[in-house]
N, C-alpha and C positions, 0 to 999 in steps of 0.2 A: 373507800373502794379502791381496789388495785387498778392501775392504769390500763393493764392488758385486758380488763373486762369491759372497758367502756367503748362507747360508739365513737365513730368519726366526729359526729356533731358535738358531742361532749368534749372530746379532746381538743377540737378546734377552738372551742370557747376558751379553754384553759391555756392553749398556746398563744391565742391572741392577746389574752390578758397578761402573758408572761408569768402565769402561775406555775407553769412547767415548761420544760424544753423538750425538743425531739429526742435528745439523749436520755432524758428521764424515761420516756416511753420505751426506747430501745433497751435500757437497762432492765426495765420491768418485764419486757417480752423475753429477754435473754434468760432471766431467772425462771420464768414460766417454761420456756422450751427445754431448758436443761432438766427440768423435773419431769416433763411429760412427753417431749418429742421422742425419746427412745421407745416408749410404749405405743405411740400412735404412728410414727413415721409418716407424718403429714408432708414432709419435704423430701424431694430428691436431692436437693442441695440448699443448705442454709448457711448464710455468710453474714455475720454481724459486722465484721471488719469492713466489708463492702458497703453495708448499710451506713455505718458511721462515716465513711468517706463522703457519702452523699449528703450527710447532714451539714457538712462544712459550707456547702453552697446553696442550701435550700432557702427558698423564699417563703418566709413564714406568713406573708400577707396573701399568698396564693390560696385557692380554694381548698387544696389538700396539703398545704404546706406542713411538713413534719410528720405526715401519717404513713406508717409502715404498712406495705401491702404485699401479700403473697401473689406470685404470678404463676399461673399453670405452665407446665413444662413444654407446651407447644406453641408458646408465644414468644417471638424473638426479642431479646434484650441485648443490646450491644455489649460485647465483652463477656457474656455469660454463655455457658453451654445450653443449647436448646436440644435436649435429647429425646424429647417426646416419650420419656420413660422406656427407651429402647436401646438395645446394644447397637443397633444400626447407626445411631446418631450420638452415642455417648461422648464422643470427642469433638463434636461439631460445635465450634465457637461462633456465635452469631455475629455477622459483620454489620448489622444494622438493627435499628429499633422498629418494631411493629408500630403502626400508626397509633394504636391505643396506648402504647408505652410512651411515645413521643408526647402525646396529649397529657398523660399522667405526669411526666417529667415537668412539663410546662406548668402543671397545676400544683407542683411542689411535693408530689408523692415520693416516698422512699421505698426502694425495692428490696424486700427482705430476703427472698429466697425463691427457689423453683419448687412449686408445689408438685408432689407426686400425682400420678394419674394412671389410668389404664393405657397400655402402650398404644401410641398413635390415636388415643381417644377412643379405642375400641373395647368397650366393656361397660358393665353396669354395676360393678362392685369394687373397683380399684384393687382387684387381686391380680390383674394381668400386667403389672409393671415388671420390667426386667430387673428392677432394683429392689424388689420385694413389696409386699402389699401394704396398704395403709389400713389402720384400724379406726373404727368409730370410737370417739371419746365415750359414747354411751354404751353400756353393756346391759345384758339381761340381768334380772335380779339374782340369778345363780352365778354370776360372773362370767357367763359365756361371752366371748368376744364377737362383735358384730361388724359387718362390712359398713363402710361409710357411704356406699353408693358410688356410681361412676358415670362418666369417666373422670369428672372433676372432683374425685373423692378427697384428694389431698387438700384442695382449696377449701372444701366444705368442712373437713376435719380441723384444719388450721383455725378457721373462724369459730367453730363450735368449741374447740378446746382452748380458745383465747391464746393461740400461738401466732395469730396475726390479727390486726384490727379489721381488716377486710381482705378480699381476694378477687382476682379475676379467674374466670373459667371459660370454657367453650361448650356450646350446646348444640349437638347435631341431631339427637333424638330424645333429649331429656337430661343430658349430661350435666347441666347446672341444677335443674329443678329436682331431679330425683335424689341426688346427694344432699340438697338442701332439706328435702323432706326427711330423709333418714337421719340427718345430723341435727335437725331442729334450728335451722338458720333460714335466712331469706335468700332466695336465688331468683334472678330475673333473666329471662331470654328475651332480648328485644326483637322487634320486627326485623325480618330479613332485609338488610339494606340500611338499617338505622345506624349500625356501628361498622366501621371498616374492618375487613378481614385481612387487609395487607399486613403481612408479617405473622399471620397465623398459619402454622403448618397444616395444610389441607387434609381432611379426611374425606368428607363429601361436600364438594364446593357449593352445591345448590341448597345445602341444608345447614352448614356450619354457621354459628353466630357467637360472637364474644359477649359476655355479660358479667355482672358482679355477683358475688356471694358475700353477704353482709350480716351484721347482727340485727339490723332494723331496716324497715322499708325507707325510712328517711335517708339512711346511708346509701342504699341502692339508688335512690333518686339523685343523690349528690354525685355518685360515681358515674351514672348514666349521663348526667348533664355534662360531665367532663369528656367522656370518651365518644359520645355520639356525634354524628354530623357527616357531611359529604367529604369524601376523600378523593382527590384527583388520581391517586395511586391505585384505586380500587374501583372497577367499573360497575359493581353492583351496589355501591353506596349511593344513597338517594339524596338529591338536592332539596331536602325538606327541612324547614326551620326546626331547631331544637328548642323546646320550651324550657323555662327555668323550673324544672321538675321539683327541686327541693324547696322552692318558694311557693308552690301552688298546691301542696299536699292537703291543705285544709279547705280547698276551693270547691269541694263537691258536697252537694246535699244528697244523702242516701235515698231520700224520698223521691228524687228524680230518677233513680236507677231502675231499669228493668233487667233482671238477671236471669239468664237461661240455664235450665238444669237439664242436661242431655240424658234421656232415659237409657241410652246405650252405655253409660258410665256407671250405672248402678244395677249391676246384674250379678248372677252367681259368680263366685271367685273373688269377689271383694270382701276383704276381711271385715268382720263385724265391728271391730273397734274402729277401723277406718271409716266405715259407713256411718257409725254413730257420731264420730267426730265431725264429719263433713255435714251431716244432717244438722247438727248443732249450730254450725256455722251458718248454714242456709236459713235456719230459724232466726238467727240473730239479725241477719240482713233484712228479713221479712218484718221482724218485730220493730226494727228501726226505720221502717217505711218503704223499703224496696219492694218492687213488684216482682214476684217469682213467677216464671213461666216455664212450663215443661216444653222442651224442644227435641228435635231429632237430628242426629248427625248420622244419616243411614249408612255411610260407608265406613264407619268406625271399625267394624270387624275386619275390614280389608287393610287397615292401616299398617299393622305389624309386617304383613307380607310385602306390601308395597315399599315400606321403608327399607327392609333388609335386602330387596332387589336393588333399589336405586342407590342406597348408601354403599353397598358392597361394590357395585359396578363402578361408582365414582372413585371408591378407595383403590380399586384395581388400577385405574388409570392414574391416579394421583401418586401412588406409591411405586409406579413403574420407574420413576427417576432414581429410586434408591437401588442401584444395580452394581455397586462396587467399582464403578468407573467415574460417574459424575459426582455422586454424593455418598457419604456414609461409609460403613464398614466395608473393608476389602479383605477377603479371605487370604490368609498367608499360604494356604494349601493349594491354591489354584494354579494349574500348569498350563491349561488352555483357556482360550477366551470364553468358551462356554462354561468353563469351571469358575471363572471370575463371577459371572452372573449367578449361577446356581448355588455355588458354595457360599458366596457372600450373603445372598438372600436367606439361605437356609440357616446360616449362623447368626445373622443379624436380626431376623424377625422372630417373634414368639409365636406360640401355637395359635392364639386367637387371631392374630394378624394374618397368618398364613391361611387360616380357615376362611377368613373373609375375602382375601385376595382370590383364592380359588373359586369361591362362590360367585364373586363379581366377574371374574374372567369367564366363568361358564355362561353367566347370563348374557354376556356381550358377544359370545362366540357365534360364529356362523351357524344358522339354523335355529338358534335359540333367542336371538335378539328380539324378533317380533313376538315370540311367544311369552317372553318374560319381561325384558327391559321396556320395550315399547308399550306393552300392555300396562305395566306398572305406571308409567308416565301418564297414561290416559286416566287411570284411577286416581293418581295424585291430583289431576285436574278436578276430578269429581269431588275429592275430599276438600279441596280449596273452595269449590262451589257450595259445598255443604255449609261451610263457615260464613261465606258471603250471604247465603240465604238466611242463616240463623241471625246474623247481625242486622238484618233488616227489621227484625222484630224485638231484638234485645240489645242492650248496651254492652254487657259482659256475659261471660259463660263461667260457671262455677263447677268444679269437679274435684275429686281426689287427685293428688299429685302421683301417688303410687298405690298399687292395690293392697299393699301390706306394709308393715314397719320393717326396719332394717332386719335382715336375716343373718344367721350365724356365718362366720368365716368358714369357707369350704363347703357350705351347704348345697350350692348350685353350680360350683365350678366345673364339674364333670358332665353337666347336662346343658349344653349350649342353647337348645330350644327353650328350656325352662328359664334360663338366664335372660334370653331375649324378651320374654314376656314381662320383665320388669318395666319395660318402656311403653306399655300398652296405653297408658293415659297421657303420655307426654309427646309421643311422636307426631300426633296430628298437628300440633302447633308448628312443628318444623316443616311438615309436608305442605301446610297451607301458608307458612311464612308469617303467621300472626304472633304478636307478643304474648307472653305468658309469664306468670310469677308464682312462686311457691312460698308460702309463709307458714310458720308454725300454727297449728290448730290444737284443739284439745288433745292431750296425749292419750296413749293407750292405757288399758287397765293395768298394765305393768309399768307404766310411766315413760314409755318410749315415745320419741317424737312422731308426729303425723303431720304431713304437709297438706295444706289447702291450696289448690290451684285456681287462679283466676286467668282467663284469657280474654283478649279484647280484639277489636278490628285492627287492621293494619295502621301502624303509627299512632295508635291510641294509648301509648304508654302513660300519658299524663292522667288519664281517667283510671287506668289500671292501677297505677301507683296510689292515687287518691282513695280508691275503694279498698285497697289492701292496707293502707295507712289507717283508715277508719276502723277497720277490724282490729289491727294491732294495737291502736291507741286504747281500745276498750277491753283488751285482754293482756295477760302477762305471760302468755305461753313462750314468748321469745326471750323472756328473762330466765327461764328454767335452765339449770346447768346439770351436766352429768355428775354423778357422785365423785367427789374428789376434785372437782374443778370449780367449786363454788367459792373459793377464797379470793 
């Protein structure tokens, strides 16, 4: 088996025994990227010379010693450009490491490149990058190119195409889990506050969370173990002990699980192949001793509207700093101060970012704040309450990750509302702050990946990972590869 196809866990065993070196992994990845990166464009920037410089000082006894990882382009890495896939920041050289990067360095990880993304993490298809779209390694049977999902589409495509051993992404409304579903990899959104956001360029501060995209649940557990924990630099991180996730994956008896099945997630509009796949997974848990229980999350239908009010309002405030004066692109055509602001933002931001800034500014404006933003916050509380009530009667919740499989490139790009509905099954976890994971389930009739989503109570990542690992250990869906990527 080629090294680029293997998991973190497998490679760490080989590195520890000195059967291979970090350089061997990089050589193998470089060969793979030369062949496939031009067609996928998983990276905004890829630098093997930079990666090899890191190898010189890597601690091979550290938990991630010698493992190359792709980093989403909105997470700061010292000495690298953090562009957020935007012309606004294309020349911004990060002066510091995000906390997650600092922790990965200490754990011996090697930073391979900057994964492409939707600009400022605003998108569900990875078509909204100023540097060009990313393509899913998976294609339809007739060769039609598919989107990888977004906004962490580059991270997911890199892992699915074996162009990285693992990756970091960020999840504001499903931006880790939906790409994981479309690309057939594992994607974990931790509890809000479990992982520090210090050094993550903010989209919607009350919703953003950093998490791993990996080939296996075991690898996701190992990465979470490294990056989780309280951070004095970030006041929403929580002082809660981090369990040894990677060492307790087999510590759960499925017979002890009660799994909730929300009726609101299995309605008209759900693709028949997706429903069949998730029902098959539900039956597997039941067959293996779990108790299945129908539950209701009554405010689910309000989730999309609430999310796009709150997220865009926070985006409007967070992106106000990019004005041509303090940060980012400054227009060369500006003659007056007002031109510096207007021309710099007009030239620096893409269409989707402008659309969301306008929507957010409108919802925060005088006369509309109470009607939209304040009301959305009240409904957000009710959504959180729905989950708290549900977890009084069940341990985990099982749902589809996305309502359908990956769609063709360009299929929804001209219909923003249709694009926003991609997040219908993922946004509730962000609004409520609970942890959620997407793992590969039974593929569609055409062989395309389908994601199974599990959600748990706040800070219940250990049980979530255990339940996901149990399913993955009994199935080989995560081993399936796109055509041409199985060598």
